[in-house]
ROSE-4610 file (N, C-alpha, C; in Angstrom, 1 decimal, always signed):
// ROSE-4610
residu = [X/X/X/X/X/X/X/X/X/X/X/X/X/X/X/X/X/X/X/X/X/X/X/X/X/X/X/X/X/X/X/X/X/X/X/X/X/X/X/X/X/X/X/X/X/X/X/X/X/X/X/X/X/X/X/X/X/X/X/X/X/X/X/X/X/X/X/X/X/X/X/X/X/X/X/X/X/X/X/X/X/X/X/X/X/X/X/X/X/X/X/X/X/X/X/X/X/X/X/X/X/X/X/X/X/X/X/X/X/X/X/X/X/X/X/X/X/X/X/X/X/X/X/X/X/X/X/X/X/X/X/X/X/X/X/X/X/X/X/X/X/X/X/X/X/X/X/X/X/X/X/X/X/X/X/X/X/X/X/X/X/X/X/X/X/X/X/X/X/X/X/X/X/X/X/X/X/X/X/X/X/X/X/X/X/X/X/X/X/X/X/X/X/X/X/X/X/X/X/X/X/X/X/X/X/X/X/X/X/X/X/X/X/X/X/X/X/X/X/X/X/X/X/X/X/X/X/X/X/X/X/X/X/X/X/X/X/X/X/X/X/X/X/X/X/X/X/X/X/X/X/X/X/X/X/X/X/X/X/X/X/X/X/X/X/X/X/X/X/X/X/X/X/X/X/X/X/X/X/X/X/X/X/X/X/X/X/X/X/X/X/X/X/X/X/X/X/X/X/X/X/X/X/X/X/X/X/X/X/X/X/X/X/X/X/X/X/X/X/X/X/X/X/X/X/X/X/X/X/X/X/X/X/X/X/X/X/X/X/X/X/X/X/X/X/X/X/X/X/X/X/X/X/X/X/X/X/X/X/X/X/X/X/X/X/X/X/X/X/X/X/X/X/X/X/X/X/X/X/X/X/X/X/X/X/X/X/X/X/X/X/X/X/X/X/X/X/X/X/X/X/X/X/X/X/X/X/X/X/X/X/X/X/X/X/X/X/X/X/X/X/X/X/X/X/X/X/X/X/X/X/X/X/X/X/X/X/X/X/X/X/X/X/X/X/X/X/X/X/X/X/X/X/X/X/X/X/X/X/X/X/X/X/X/X/X/X/X]
num = [1/1/1/2/2/2/3/3/3/4/4/4/5/5/5/6/6/6/7/7/7/8/8/8/9/9/9/10/10/10/11/11/11/12/12/12/13/13/13/14/14/14/15/15/15/16/16/16/17/17/17/18/18/18/19/19/19/20/20/20/21/21/21/22/22/22/23/23/23/24/24/24/25/25/25/26/26/26/27/27/27/28/28/28/29/29/29/30/30/30/31/31/31/32/32/32/33/33/33/34/34/34/35/35/35/36/36/36/37/37/37/38/38/38/39/39/39/40/40/40/41/41/41/42/42/42/43/43/43/44/44/44/45/45/45/46/46/46/47/47/47/48/48/48/49/49/49/50/50/50/51/51/51/52/52/52/53/53/53/54/54/54/55/55/55/56/56/56/57/57/57/58/58/58/59/59/59/60/60/60/61/61/61/62/62/62/63/63/63/64/64/64/65/65/65/66/66/66/67/67/67/68/68/68/69/69/69/70/70/70/71/71/71/72/72/72/73/73/73/74/74/74/75/75/75/76/76/76/77/77/77/78/78/78/79/79/79/80/80/80/81/81/81/82/82/82/83/83/83/84/84/84/85/85/85/86/86/86/87/87/87/88/88/88/89/89/89/90/90/90/91/91/91/92/92/92/93/93/93/94/94/94/95/95/95/96/96/96/97/97/97/98/98/98/99/99/99/100/100/100/101/101/101/102/102/102/103/103/103/104/104/104/105/105/105/106/106/106/107/107/107/108/108/108/109/109/109/110/110/110/111/111/111/112/112/112/113/113/113/114/114/114/115/115/115/116/116/116/117/117/117/118/118/118/119/119/119/120/120/120/121/121/121/122/122/122/123/123/123/124/124/124/125/125/125/126/126/126/127/127/127/128/128/128/129/129/129/130/130/130/131/131/131/132/132/132/133/133/133/134/134/134/135/135/135/136/136/136/137/137/137/138/138/138/139/139/139/140/140/140/141/141/141/142/142/142/143/143/143/144/144/144/145/145/145/146/146/146/147/147/147/148/148/148/149/149/149/150/150/150/151/151/151/152/152/152/153/153/153/154/154/154/155/155/155/156/156/156]
x = [-14.2/-15.2/-16.2/-15.7/-16.6/-17.6/-17.1/-17.9/-19.0/-18.7/-19.7/-20.8/-20.4/-21.4/-22.3/-21.7/-22.5/-23.5/-23.0/-23.9/-25.0/-24.8/-25.9/-26.8/-26.2/-27.0/-28.0/-27.5/-28.3/-29.5/-29.3/-30.4/-31.4/-30.9/-31.8/-32.6/-32.0/-32.7/-33.7/-33.4/-34.4/-35.6/-35.5/-36.6/-37.4/-36.6/-37.3/-38.1/-37.6/-38.3/-39.2/-39.3/-40.1/-41.6/-42.2/-43.6/-43.9/-42.9/-43.2/-43.0/-44.1/-44.0/-43.7/-43.7/-43.5/-42.0/-41.5/-40.1/-39.5/-40.2/-39.6/-39.5/-40.4/-40.3/-39.1/-38.9/-37.8/-36.5/-36.4/-35.2/-34.9/-35.9/-35.7/-35.1/-35.7/-35.2/-33.8/-33.6/-32.2/-31.2/-31.5/-30.5/-30.2/-31.3/-31.1/-30.3/-30.6/-29.8/-28.4/-28.1/-26.7/-26.0/-26.6/-25.9/-25.6/-26.6/-26.5/-25.4/-25.5/-24.7/-23.2/-23.1/-21.7/-21.0/-21.8/-21.2/-20.6/-21.2/-20.8/-21.2/-20.5/-20.8/-22.2/-22.5/-23.8/-24.2/-25.5/-26.0/-27.4/-27.6/-28.9/-29.1/-30.3/-30.7/-30.9/-30.7/-31.1/-32.0/-33.1/-34.0/-34.0/-34.1/-34.2/-35.7/-35.9/-37.3/-37.4/-38.6/-38.8/-38.7/-38.2/-38.1/-39.3/-39.7/-40.8/-40.6/-39.3/-39.1/-39.0/-39.4/-39.4/-38.1/-37.1/-35.9/-36.0/-34.8/-34.7/-33.6/-33.6/-32.5/-32.6/-31.5/-31.4/-32.0/-32.9/-33.5/-33.3/-32.9/-32.6/-33.8/-33.5/-34.5/-34.2/-34.7/-34.4/-32.9/-32.5/-31.1/-30.9/-29.7/-29.3/-28.0/-27.8/-26.6/-26.9/-25.9/-26.1/-26.8/-27.3/-28.1/-27.3/-28.0/-27.4/-27.8/-27.1/-27.6/-28.9/-29.8/-31.2/-31.3/-30.7/-30.8/-29.4/-29.3/-28.0/-28.3/-27.6/-27.8/-27.1/-27.6/-27.1/-25.6/-24.7/-23.3/-22.5/-23.1/-22.4/-22.0/-20.8/-20.3/-20.3/-20.1/-20.0/-21.4/-22.4/-23.8/-24.2/-24.0/-24.4/-23.6/-22.4/-21.5/-22.0/-22.4/-22.9/-24.2/-25.0/-26.3/-25.9/-25.0/-24.6/-24.0/-23.1/-22.3/-23.0/-24.1/-24.8/-23.9/-23.0/-22.1/-21.7/-21.3/-20.8/-19.5/-19.4/-18.1/-17.7/-16.4/-15.8/-14.7/-14.9/-14.0/-13.2/-11.9/-11.0/-10.8/-10.8/-10.5/-11.4/-12.5/-13.4/-12.8/-11.7/-11.1/-10.4/-10.1/-9.4/-10.4/-11.7/-12.7/-13.1/-12.8/-13.2/-14.7/-15.0/-16.4/-17.1/-16.4/-17.0/-17.9/-19.1/-20.0/-19.8/-19.3/-19.1/-20.3/-21.2/-22.4/-21.9/-20.9/-20.4/-18.8/-18.2/-16.8/-16.1/-16.9/-16.4/-16.3/-16.9/-16.9/-15.5/-14.9/-13.6/-13.5/-14.4/-14.4/-15.9/-16.2/-17.6/-17.7/-18.9/-19.3/-20.8/-21.0/-22.4/-22.7/-23.9/-24.3/-25.7/-25.7/-27.0/-28.0/-29.3/-30.4/-31.0/-30.9/-31.3/-32.6/-33.5/-34.7/-34.9/-35.1/-35.3/-34.2/-33.0/-31.9/-31.7/-32.5/-32.4/-32.2/-31.3/-31.1/-32.3/-32.9/-34.0/-33.7/-32.6/-32.2/-30.7/-30.2/-28.8/-28.7/-27.8/-27.4/-26.1/-26.0/-24.8/-24.4/-23.1/-22.6/-21.3/-21.1/-19.9/-19.3/-18.0/-17.2/-16.4/-16.1/-15.3/-13.8/-13.5/-12.2/-11.8/-10.6/-10.1/-10.1/-10.2/-10.1/-11.0/-12.2/-13.0/-13.6/-13.9/-14.7/-13.9/-14.3/-13.5/-14.5/-14.0/-14.8/-15.8/-15.3/-16.2/-17.5/-17.3/-18.4/-19.3/-18.7/-19.5/-20.3/-19.7/-20.4/-21.6/-21.4/-22.5/-23.6/-23.2/-24.2/-25.0/-24.4/-25.1/-26.1/-25.7/-26.6/-27.8/-27.5/-28.5/-29.5/-29.1/-30.1/-30.9/-30.7/-31.4/-32.9/-33.4/-34.8/-35.4/-34.6/-35.0/-34.8/-34.2/-34.0/-32.6/-32.2/-30.8/-29.8/-28.9/-27.9/-26.5/-25.7/-24.3/-24.1/-23.3/-22.9/-24.0/-24.4/-25.5/-24.9]
y = [+140.2/+140.8/+141.6/+142.4/+143.2/+142.3/+141.2/+140.2/+139.7/+139.3/+138.8/+139.8/+141.0/+142.1/+142.3/+142.3/+142.4/+141.2/+140.0/+138.9/+138.9/+139.4/+139.6/+140.7/+141.7/+142.8/+142.4/+141.6/+141.1/+140.3/+139.5/+138.7/+139.6/+140.6/+141.5/+142.4/+142.9/+143.7/+142.8/+141.6/+140.7/+140.6/+140.4/+140.3/+141.6/+142.7/+144.0/+144.4/+144.0/+144.5/+143.5/+142.2/+141.2/+141.6/+141.6/+142.0/+143.5/+144.3/+145.8/+146.3/+147.0/+147.5/+149.0/+149.7/+151.1/+151.4/+152.0/+152.2/+153.1/+154.1/+155.0/+154.3/+153.5/+152.8/+151.8/+151.2/+150.3/+151.0/+152.2/+153.0/+153.5/+153.8/+154.3/+153.2/+152.0/+150.9/+150.5/+150.4/+150.1/+151.0/+152.3/+153.4/+153.2/+153.0/+152.8/+151.6/+150.5/+149.3/+149.3/+149.8/+150.0/+150.9/+152.0/+153.0/+152.5/+151.8/+151.3/+150.1/+149.2/+148.0/+148.3/+149.2/+149.5/+150.7/+151.6/+152.7/+153.8/+154.0/+155.0/+156.4/+157.4/+158.8/+159.3/+158.9/+159.3/+158.2/+157.8/+156.7/+157.2/+157.2/+157.6/+157.5/+157.9/+157.8/+159.2/+159.3/+160.4/+159.8/+160.5/+160.0/+161.0/+160.5/+161.3/+161.8/+163.1/+163.6/+164.7/+165.0/+166.1/+167.4/+168.4/+169.8/+170.6/+171.7/+172.5/+172.9/+173.0/+173.4/+172.3/+171.1/+169.9/+169.1/+169.5/+168.7/+167.7/+167.3/+166.3/+166.7/+166.3/+166.5/+165.4/+165.2/+164.3/+165.0/+164.4/+165.0/+164.1/+164.6/+163.9/+163.0/+161.7/+160.8/+160.4/+159.2/+158.7/+158.6/+159.0/+158.9/+158.9/+158.5/+158.5/+159.3/+160.2/+161.0/+162.4/+163.3/+164.7/+165.2/+166.5/+167.1/+167.0/+167.0/+166.7/+167.7/+167.7/+168.5/+168.0/+168.9/+168.5/+168.2/+169.0/+168.8/+168.8/+167.9/+167.8/+167.8/+168.6/+168.6/+167.4/+167.1/+166.1/+166.4/+165.4/+165.5/+166.3/+166.8/+167.6/+166.7/+166.9/+166.1/+164.6/+163.9/+162.4/+161.8/+162.3/+161.7/+162.1/+163.3/+163.7/+163.0/+162.7/+162.0/+160.5/+159.9/+158.5/+158.5/+159.5/+159.6/+159.7/+160.5/+160.7/+159.5/+158.8/+157.7/+156.4/+156.3/+155.1/+154.0/+154.3/+153.3/+153.7/+152.7/+152.9/+153.7/+154.6/+155.3/+155.1/+154.7/+154.6/+155.8/+156.7/+157.8/+157.7/+157.3/+157.1/+158.4/+159.5/+160.8/+161.9/+162.3/+163.2/+164.5/+164.9/+166.2/+166.1/+164.9/+164.8/+164.6/+164.6/+164.4/+165.8/+166.0/+167.3/+167.6/+168.8/+169.2/+168.6/+168.0/+167.3/+168.3/+167.9/+168.8/+168.4/+169.4/+169.1/+169.4/+168.4/+168.6/+168.5/+167.8/+167.7/+167.7/+168.6/+168.7/+167.4/+166.6/+165.4/+164.2/+164.3/+163.2/+163.2/+162.0/+161.9/+160.9/+159.9/+159.0/+158.6/+158.1/+157.9/+156.8/+156.1/+155.2/+155.6/+155.6/+155.9/+154.8/+154.2/+153.1/+153.5/+153.5/+153.9/+152.7/+153.1/+152.1/+152.4/+151.5/+151.7/+150.8/+151.5/+150.8/+151.1/+150.1/+150.3/+151.3/+151.1/+151.8/+153.2/+153.7/+155.0/+154.9/+155.8/+155.9/+156.5/+155.9/+156.4/+156.8/+156.3/+156.7/+156.2/+156.6/+156.2/+156.0/+155.1/+154.9/+155.6/+156.6/+157.4/+157.1/+156.7/+156.4/+157.2/+157.9/+158.7/+158.1/+158.2/+157.8/+159.0/+159.0/+160.0/+159.7/+158.5/+158.0/+158.0/+158.1/+158.0/+156.5/+156.2/+154.9/+153.8/+154.2/+153.2/+152.1/+152.5/+151.6/+150.9/+149.7/+148.9/+148.0/+147.1/+146.2/+145.3/+145.0/+144.2/+145.0/+146.2/+147.1/+147.2/+147.5/+147.6/+146.3/+145.2/+143.9/+143.7/+143.8/+143.6/+144.6/+145.9/+146.9/+146.8/+146.4/+146.2/+145.1/+144.0/+142.8/+143.3/+144.1/+144.6/+145.4/+146.2/+147.1/+146.4/+145.2/+144.6/+144.6/+144.7/+144.8/+146.1/+147.1/+148.4/+148.6/+147.7/+147.9/+147.3/+147.5/+147.1/+148.0/+147.5/+148.4/+148.2/+149.2/+149.1/+149.5/+148.7/+149.1/+148.5/+149.4/+148.9/+148.7]
z = [-107.7/-106.9/-107.7/-108.7/-109.5/-110.3/-110.8/-111.6/-110.7/-109.5/-108.6/-108.3/-108.1/-107.8/-109.0/-110.2/-111.4/-111.6/-111.3/-111.5/-110.5/-109.3/-108.3/-108.8/-109.3/-109.8/-111.0/-111.9/-113.0/-112.4/-111.4/-110.9/-110.2/-109.4/-108.7/-109.7/-110.8/-111.7/-112.5/-112.8/-113.4/-112.6/-111.2/-110.3/-110.2/-110.1/-110.0/-111.2/-112.4/-113.6/-114.2/-113.6/-114.2/-114.1/-115.3/-115.4/-115.3/-115.1/-115.0/-116.4/-116.9/-118.3/-118.3/-117.2/-117.2/-117.2/-118.3/-118.5/-117.5/-117.1/-116.1/-114.7/-114.4/-113.1/-113.2/-114.3/-114.4/-114.4/-115.1/-115.0/-113.6/-112.9/-111.5/-110.6/-110.7/-109.9/-110.4/-111.7/-112.2/-111.7/-111.8/-111.4/-109.9/-109.1/-107.6/-107.3/-107.9/-107.5/-108.0/-109.2/-109.6/-108.7/-108.4/-107.5/-106.1/-105.5/-104.2/-104.2/-105.1/-105.1/-105.5/-106.5/-107.0/-106.4/-105.7/-105.0/-106.0/-107.1/-108.0/-107.6/-108.1/-107.7/-108.2/-109.5/-110.1/-111.1/-111.0/-111.8/-112.3/-113.6/-114.1/-115.6/-116.0/-117.4/-118.0/-119.2/-120.1/-121.1/-121.4/-122.5/-123.6/-124.8/-126.0/-126.1/-126.0/-126.1/-127.1/-127.6/-128.6/-127.9/-128.7/-128.2/-128.8/-128.3/-128.8/-130.3/-130.7/-132.1/-133.1/-132.6/-133.5/-133.5/-132.8/-132.7/-131.6/-131.1/-130.0/-129.1/-127.9/-126.9/-125.9/-125.2/-124.1/-122.8/-122.2/-121.0/-119.8/-118.7/-117.5/-117.1/-116.8/-116.4/-114.9/-114.5/-113.2/-112.9/-111.7/-111.3/-109.8/-109.4/-108.0/-108.0/-107.0/-106.8/-106.8/-106.9/-106.8/-108.0/-107.9/-109.0/-110.3/-111.4/-112.7/-113.8/-114.9/-116.0/-116.5/-116.8/-117.2/-118.6/-119.5/-120.9/-121.6/-122.6/-123.3/-124.8/-125.5/-127.0/-127.7/-128.9/-129.7/-130.0/-129.8/-130.1/-129.0/-128.0/-127.0/-125.8/-125.3/-124.2/-124.4/-123.4/-123.5/-123.9/-123.2/-123.5/-124.9/-125.3/-126.7/-127.7/-127.5/-128.4/-128.5/-127.4/-127.4/-128.3/-128.1/-128.9/-130.3/-130.7/-132.1/-132.7/-132.0/-132.5/-132.3/-131.5/-131.2/-130.6/-129.8/-129.2/-127.8/-127.0/-125.7/-125.7/-124.7/-124.5/-123.1/-122.9/-121.6/-121.6/-120.6/-120.5/-119.2/-119.3/-118.1/-117.3/-118.0/-117.4/-118.1/-117.5/-118.1/-118.5/-117.8/-118.1/-119.4/-119.9/-121.2/-122.4/-122.1/-123.2/-123.7/-125.0/-125.6/-125.4/-124.9/-124.7/-123.6/-122.6/-121.5/-120.7/-120.4/-119.6/-118.1/-117.3/-115.9/-115.1/-115.0/-114.1/-112.6/-112.3/-111.0/-111.1/-110.3/-110.3/-109.7/-109.0/-108.4/-109.4/-110.5/-111.5/-112.2/-112.2/-112.8/-114.0/-114.0/-115.1/-115.3/-116.5/-116.9/-117.9/-117.9/-118.9/-119.3/-120.6/-121.1/-122.1/-121.9/-122.8/-123.4/-124.8/-125.4/-125.4/-125.3/-125.5/-126.8/-127.7/-129.1/-129.4/-130.1/-130.6/-132.0/-132.9/-134.3/-134.9/-134.5/-135.0/-134.5/-133.5/-133.0/-131.5/-131.0/-129.5/-128.9/-127.9/-127.2/-125.8/-125.3/-123.9/-123.7/-122.6/-122.2/-120.8/-120.4/-119.0/-118.9/-117.9/-117.7/-116.2/-116.1/-114.7/-114.6/-113.5/-113.2/-112.0/-112.0/-110.8/-110.3/-109.0/-108.4/-108.5/-109.1/-109.3/-110.8/-111.1/-112.5/-112.9/-114.2/-114.7/-114.0/-113.7/-113.0/-113.9/-115.1/-116.0/-117.0/-117.4/-118.4/-119.1/-119.9/-120.8/-119.9/-118.7/-117.8/-117.4/-117.1/-116.8/-118.0/-119.1/-120.3/-120.6/-120.5/-120.7/-119.8/-118.5/-117.6/-117.6/-117.8/-117.9/-119.2/-120.3/-121.5/-121.4/-120.8/-120.5/-119.6/-118.6/-117.7/-118.4/-119.4/-120.1/-121.2/-121.4/-122.5/-122.3/-121.1/-120.9/-121.3/-121.5/-121.9/-123.5/-124.1/-125.6/-125.9/-127.1/-127.5/-126.9/-126.1/-125.4/-126.0/-125.8/-126.2/-127.6/-128.3/-129.7/-130.6/-131.5/-132.5/-133.8]
């Protein structure tokens, strides 16, 4: 059943993003369709943006679900770790992840997939579930394929 949902999702995202060049618009529609079709607790994007002091940080982008952390430092929490390691992380139980940032007490498991361009992470798709052990290799596969329109996704 999950496979079929993802296959429909891929088709719908292809139609929604066809010809649209605005990355924020595409992120907004992708977050909305994943969230609606899959029923996750939180679905959204973080973008790597410059800070006033010349550094970079993850900044909240388009999302669906309850309010979220606005800014995340490099290497901090699941999202910051994905940015640092440039690879997808599947966390079966967020309480067991060292340094997990609890934006919502209802989040129990998580998957974060980096979007990489020219060897650098430019954004991430972050999805939280209110259930333990929600995500697996099948989720990673389909979500990685889905994100190819935004750049190289997954493991670089």
